[in-house]
N, C-alpha and C positions, 0 to 999 in steps of 0.2 A: 334554493340558494342558502348558503350558510350566512349567519349573521353574528356580529360581535358588538357588544355594548359595554361601556365602562361602568364599574361599580366601585364604591368606596371599599378600602381594605376591610376584611372581616377576620376575626380571630377564629382559629380552628384548633380543636384538640388533636393530639398526636398519639398514635399507637400503631404497631405493625399489623398487617393482615396479609393473607396469602393470595397469590394469583392463580387463576384457572383451577379452582377447587369447588366442587359441588356444594360443600357444606356452607358456603356463603349464603345460600338460600334460607338456611335455618336460623341465621342471626336475627336478632331483633332489629327493627329499623334504626334505633338510636346507635347501635353498634356498627351497623353497615355503613354509617356515614363517617366513621372515624378515619382520620387521614394520617398519612406520613408525609411531612412537608420536606421537600428536597432543599438543601442549602446550596446555593450557587455562588461560586467565586470565593471559596473559603480559604484563601491564601495558600492554595496548593497543598493542603494538608493531606496526609495519608489516611484513607478510610480504613476502618477495621471491621471486617465482617463478623457476624455472629458465629458462634461455634457451630450451629446447625448449618448455616450457609457454607462454612468452610468444609464441613464434612461432606456436604453435597458435592462441592467442587472437587474434592480430592477422591471421592469414592470411585472405585473401579466397578461400576455397575451401569446398566442402561439408564439414561436420563434424557431430559430435554435440553435444548440449548439454553433455556431459561435458567436451568440449574447450574450452568457454567458461569452465570453472572452473579458472583457472590456478593457484589455491592449493591444489588438492585434494591429499589424502594417501591413499595406497593400500596395502592389505595383502592378502596371499593366504596361505592355508594349505591343506594337504590335509585333507579331512574323511572321517569314517567313520561309518556307521550301525551300529546293533546287529546288523543282519543281515549285516554285513561288506561292504556296498556302499561304494565309495570315490568321492571326487570332489574338487572344489576350491571353496572359498568365497573370495570377494573382497569386501573391505569398503572403501568410499571415504568419507572425510570430505570433503564438498564444499568446506567452508571452515573449517579448524580454528580460526581466530580467532573465528568465530561458534559453531561446534560444535553446530549444531542439526540439520542434515540429513545423512543417510548413505544410500548405496546399498549394498545387500547382494546380490551375485550368487551363485547356487548352480548349479554344473554337476556332474552325476553322470556318471561315466565310462561307464556303460552307455547313455548317451544318452537315458534315459527322461524326463529333465526338465532344462530350463534356464530358470531364473526369476530375475528381478531385482525386488527389493523396495525401496520408498522408505520409509525409517525416519525418525522424528522423535524427537529427544531433548528431553523436556520440561524438563530441568534442565541447560542447556548450561553454566552457570557452574561446576558442581562435579561433573559426570558426563560420562564419555567412554566410548567403545566401542573394543574391541580384538579382534583374533584372535590366538590363541596356540596353537602347535602342540602344547603340552602338553595342550590340551583340544580334541581333534579333532572333538568333536561339539557344541561350545558357542561362544557368543559371550561375551566377557569384558566385564563392566561395571566400570569403575574409578571409585570415589568416594573421594578422598583416599588414605589408605593401604590401603583395603580393596578387594578384588576379589571380585566375584560372578560365577559362571559360569551362563549361561542355556542350557540344552540346547535347541538348535534343529534339530539334524541327525540325531540318533540314531534317531528314530522313522521307520519306513518310510513310512506314509501314514495319515491326513494329519498332517503335522508342524505345529507351532504356527504357522509362517508361512502355510501353506496354509489352516489353520483361520481365521486372521485375514483372509486374502484372501477367503474365502467367507463371512465373518460377516455381510455386509451393512452393516457399520459403516464410516463414512468414516474415523474414527480408531479403529483396533482395537488394544487393549492387548496387549502381549506382555511376557514376562519380568517377570511380576507388576507390570505397569503402569509399569515403569521406562522402557519404550520404547513407541512407538506405530507401527503400520503405517499408512501413508497409503493409502487406497483412493480411486479416482475417484468423484466424486459427479455427479449430474445437476443442473445449475444451473437455477434457475427463470428462465423468460422471461416478461416481462410481455406483456400484449396488444399494447401499442404496439411493443415490440421484435419480436414475432412478425410483425406487419403490416409493419414496416419491413424486416425481413430478407427477407420474401417479395417486396416491391417491388424491393429492391436486387438480389436474386439471380435472380429469375425474370421480371421485367417489363422489356422493352426501354425504356430511358430512365428506369428506376426511381429511380436516384440523383437525377436532376433533379426528379422528382416529390416525393421526400422533402424535398429542399431547399426546394422551393416550399411544401410543407405546413408546414415549420418556420417559414417566413417568414410565411405567412398566420396561423399560430397563435402568432406570436412574443410577442404581448401578452396571451395568454389567461390567464396567471397573474398579471397585473399587479394590485397592490393599492396604493391611495393612502392608506388609513387614514382616520380621522376626526380632524381637527385641531381643537383647542380651546385656550382661553387660561386660564392659572391662574398668575399671577406668583408667588404665595407658594409653591405646590408646586414650581414649576420652580426657584426660588431655593434651596429646601431640597435638591433633588436634585443641584444643581451645587456644593454646599458641599464644602469640602476634607475629606479624611479618609475618604471612601467607600472600601470595600475593592475589590479587583479591579483590572482594567486601567485605563489612562488613558482618560478619556472623550473623545469626538470633539470637534474644534474646530467650534463652531457660530457662525453669523452672529448678531451681537448682536440684530438685529431679530426673531429667533425665540427669544429667551431666555425668553419667557413661554409658549411653546407646549407642549402635551401631545399625544400621539398615541395613539389607540385602534386597535389591530389586532384584527380579528375572526378572523384566521387563525393567530395565534401559538399554537403547540401546546405549548410548554414551560411547565410550571407554575413559578411564582416563589415564593421564600420568603415574600415579602410578598403574602399572598393578596388584599389590598386594592388592590394596584397594577394596576389595569385600564387606566388611562391612563398611558402611560409618557413620561418625559422623553427626547426624541430625543438619541441619542448617549451616554446614561448607561447604566452597566452595573448589572444587577439580579442578585443571587444566585439560582441555580436552587434549586427546592425539594429538600431532602434530598440535596443533592449539593455538598458543600463543595469549593470550587475551580472551580466551573463558573458562568459568568455569561452573561447574555443582554442584548442591546441591539437597538434598531431605529432606523432613520434614513431619512428621505427625502433624497435627495442635494441637493435645492435648499436644504436647511437648512445645508449646509456653509459654513464661513467664507469670506467673499468673497475673501480673499487667496489661498486655495487654488483656488477655482473660476476666478479670473480671471488666474492667472499667465500671462504672455505668453511666457515661455521654456519652456513646457511642451510635451511631445509629444502631450498629450491634446487631443481635440476638445472643443468646447463642447457641453454637454449639451442634448439636445432637450427639449421640454416634457413629453413622455410619460415618459421615463426619469427626468427631474428630480424628479418627484413620486411615483415608484414606490418603495414601501417596500423597504428592505434589512433582512434578518434576520441577526443575528450571534450566534455562540456563542464564548466564550473559555474555554480550559482552562489552568489554572495549571500550568506545566511543572515546578514544584517538587513537585507532587503526582501528575502524570500522565506517562506515556510513551506513545509511538505505535507501533502495529503496522500491518502492511500485508500483504495477501494478494491474489493474482491470482484471478480468477474461473475457473469451469470452462471457459470459452471465451475470455474477453477479459481483457486484450489478448493477442492471439495473437502469433506470432513470424514470420509470413510477411510477404511484401511488402505494403505499403500500396498501394491503387490511386490514391493521391492524390499521386503523385510524377511527375516528368518521365520520359518513356520512356527517355532516355539515362542516367538514374541507376540503372536496373534492370539487373542482371547476370543474363542468362538461365541462366547456369551455376550460379547459387546458388538454393536454395529459399527464402531469405529474406535480408535485408540483413546478418545476422550469420553466414550460412552454414548455418543450421539451419531446418528447416521444421516441426519438432515438438519438444515438450518431453519426450517419452518418453526414458527410463523414469521421469522425475519425474512426480508426480501433483499436479494442481491440484484443491483441494477446494472452493474458493468458500465457505469456512466458517471461522469462528474456532475454534481448537482448544479442547477442553474445559478445559484448564488455564488458558488465557488468558481464556476466557469467564467464569471465576469472578471475575475482577477487572476485567472490561470495564464501562465506564460509558457508552460511546457508540460509534456507528459512523457513518461517512459514505462516500459513493461516491468512487471514484477519478477517473481521467481518461478521455481519449478512447479509443475502440476503436482498434485498429491501422489499421482502414480509413481513418481520418482523422488518425492520429497520425504524420504526416510532412509535409514541406514540398514544395509545388509551385512556389513563387515565392520570390524573394529569395535572398540569399546562402546561407542554410541549405538551400535547395532544390537548390543546386549543389555540395554537398559531402557526404561520408559517406553516399552512396547516398540522399540526400534527408533526412538527419538524422531517422531514425525515433526516436520517443520511447523511452527506455530504462527498464527496471525491474528491480529486484532484490528477492528475497524470501528471508529467513533466510540471507543471505550468498550465495545462488545467483544468478548473472547469467542472466537470461532474454533480455535485450536490452541491448546495451552502452549505457552512459551517454554521450551525445553532447555535445561542447563547444557552448556557446552556448545551451543549453536550460535553462529554469527547472526546478529540482530540489528536491524535498523528500526529506530523507534522515535515517535514524536510524543512529547509530554503535553499535559493540559495547558501549559503556558506557551505552547508553540515551539519550544526548543527541540532541537534534533540531536540524537545521540546514535553512535554506532559502537557496538560492543559485543563481547561474548557473554551471553546470558548466564547468570549465576542464580543459584537457589535463593540467595538473599535478595535478589532483585524483585522477587515476588512481593516484597513489602511495598513496592512502588506501583503495583499493578493497577490500583484504582486511578492513578494519575496518567496512565498510558492511553493516549488518544488513538494512536495507530502503531502497529508493529508488524514486521514481517521478518521471519527467519529464513535463511537459505544456506544450508550447509555449515561449513566451518570457515574461520577467517583466512583470507589470502595474506593479509598483512596485519600485524599487531605492533604496538609500541613497546619497545624494550626499555624499561626504566634504567637498567644498568648502563647501557650504552647511550641512552637518550636518543634513540634512533628507531625508525621503523624496520622491522625484520619480517621475513616470510613466516606465515603460520606453520606450525610444526607438522601439519598433515598435507601441506601443499603438494608434495610429490608422491603421496600415497593414494592411489586411485580408489581403492575400496574403502579404506578407513575415512577418507575425506569425502566420499560420495560425489566425485567430480563429474560423473557421467562420462559417456564416451563408449568405446567398444570394450568387450570383455578382455581383450588382450592389452588393455591399458593404453590404447592409442587415444590420447586426450586432445589432440589438436583439432580445433574447429573454431568457427566464429563464436565469440563469447562476449557477454556484457557484465560489467561490475560497477559497484558504487564504492565511494571512499570519502573520507573526511580529511581535509588539510587545514592546519592552523598556521597563520602567518601574520605577523605584525598586529596581533590582537584581534584579527579577523578570522572567521571560519568559513570554509567553502565546502559545499557538497559537490563532489565530482561524479560524473557518470561517464563511463568509457565503453566503447565498442572496439574489440580487437578483431581485425578482419580474419585472422586465424591465430590461435594461441593455445598453449597449455596453461594450466593454473600457475606454473612456475613463471612463464613469461608475463602473465598478468601481475603477479606479485612483484616482479622486477620493475615493471613500468610504474606501479603505484609507489614503490620505494623511491624511484627516481623523482617522482613528483612530490616527495616528502609527506606522504599521507600517513596519518597516525593509525588509521584502521581502514581495511578494505575487505569487501566480500563479493562473491559471485552472485549474479542474479540469474538470467536465463541464457540460452545458447542455441546453436545449431541452425538458425535461420534469421533473416532480416526481420521477420514479423515477431520473433521472440526477443529481439534486441532493439526494438523500435524506440526512437526518441524523436519528438517533434517540438519545435519552438515556434511560438506565435508572436507576430509583430504587426503593428498597424501598417496599413498600406492604402493606396488610393481606392482600391476596390473593397476595402473594409478590413479584411484579415488575410495576411500572408502566412503560409505554413512552410517553415524551413525544416527539413529533415537532416539529422546528423549525417546520414549517408543517403544520397539521392534516390537509391533504389527502394527506400522505405516508403516512398510516396505512393506506391501501388496499394498500400494498406488503407489509404483514405478513399472515401467515396466522393461523389460530386452530385450536385443538384443545380439545375438551371445554369450549368457552366461554372458554378462556384464550388470550390473544394469544401468537403464536409469532413472535419478531422476525426480520426479514430479516438475513442474514449470520451470525446467531448460532444461530437455531433451525433453519435449513435452508439448503442451499447455493444460491449465486447464480451466474449466468453472468458477472457483471461483477466487476471488481476493486474493492477497498474498503480503507479505513483503519479501525482500531479503537483506542479510547483506553482505557488501563488505568491503574488506580491503582498507584503505586509502593509496593506492600506485598510485600516479598520473602518475608515469613514465610507469606503466604497462598497461595503459588503452588507450593510444592514438592510434586509429586505423590508 
């Protein structure tokens, strides 16, 4: 068993040292104990990497994922077990501004074991980790003025770290649950993904067959809803003073319409609201700050649909009447998390780039071909799960997450989509790409990434890029407008068939600002082109919007959690998404929270700091 005990604060000398290098063995004992002390909660200041770290990060050469972490801080000390065995422990804080992920390497001088452990700090705002030569068998945990020592190295075998590695738990507690060891999970594959991967990897022409299949099934999830008239109900619903986000702009000729959806899966606070007013927001049941809306695109205000200066195409008759389902989260009450899946998106080359953009000397566009020794769990951590109220899927797999055409296909190795989790860069954020990001203070932004944004990279807790914007805010007109590549299949990398048939089930995310409040919107379009998506987000007054994933319910999945008599109720945005969850002893086990998944995802958490301190 691991143990922690409190000690009085001790002073430590500071100086940089390097991680995973054999020459640490040749250092004198006094130098081996020199520390780099991480500063936590430094008023959200931008960290400045050393010139050497910046060169490592930018170099077009093979590297480790550690060399992508330009803000990392490293410490090494000599360690000693109770049996007198000696070695060296090296601790790396991957991004001290975020202070969530650490790598701990243990090398014993007798050569019997060399292991690296991926550790997660569940209280990054007020807890940090150190090594101190005064405690050669322990990890030091600093919380304010107090230090606790956690004995990790004195036991011969199995020590607490090896016990955690062999525990079978994806998040294994150590140091009295002050820290967690991340272990790899096996992410679930759906039947569709299994079949798709088989065709893609083992059948000649399989990729073309998959694209054809998506095209043939593009409208399989389409729902038009049942339209009826009720002028009195519609007038009440559009009255001023309703809570939540701003309602969509609707054409006046549809002002008396109501829509009945037979597939909406989220329960509403108003149990009698079976026929909904298009574009109006309804509070979700038992989930303050969450709202639901539905809209057929052909109900959108005429001045939006018919703008001649727009980059969007005219809607066809099929997508124009296909229902869109939307959920909004009040960002005063919620914050966003992000996690990569056990397999996707990976870090190798996309097969969707021009041949001349691929450097055969590199295992991937960022110089890495693996995330090891980091561990991808495909699962919300236990402490974040306690306050999670919703999850939804992320973006494209790396296979399609890069450009083959247009300007973005001719720069930065094809502009592979970047992603960051807990301050660790897995794939660089590329200029020109639509980006959703969470900063170290929990604030959320959506924007087109620019080169100058790299100055804030140390402050980015989570980020995910996926293509180019659907909607941007035009300062001249002070209104949202479609992104300039919305109607360009290749240059926008919207996926779909080679003949540019883009209509299929799609999901997207957007930001709306209203009355001093901000809302994160997630929308599933039962069948739509990027142009239809842009028009819907325009109608809902969104300042920015981007595509996420597409082609199937499992790729556009959203679930909302609410308390129920049985413990936990799971409401899916579209009821067919429920097949993605498992069950145990008759109880539902939610995807991404109850078991690991191979795909990346976002999770929405309540801003209740008091409830999360493990």
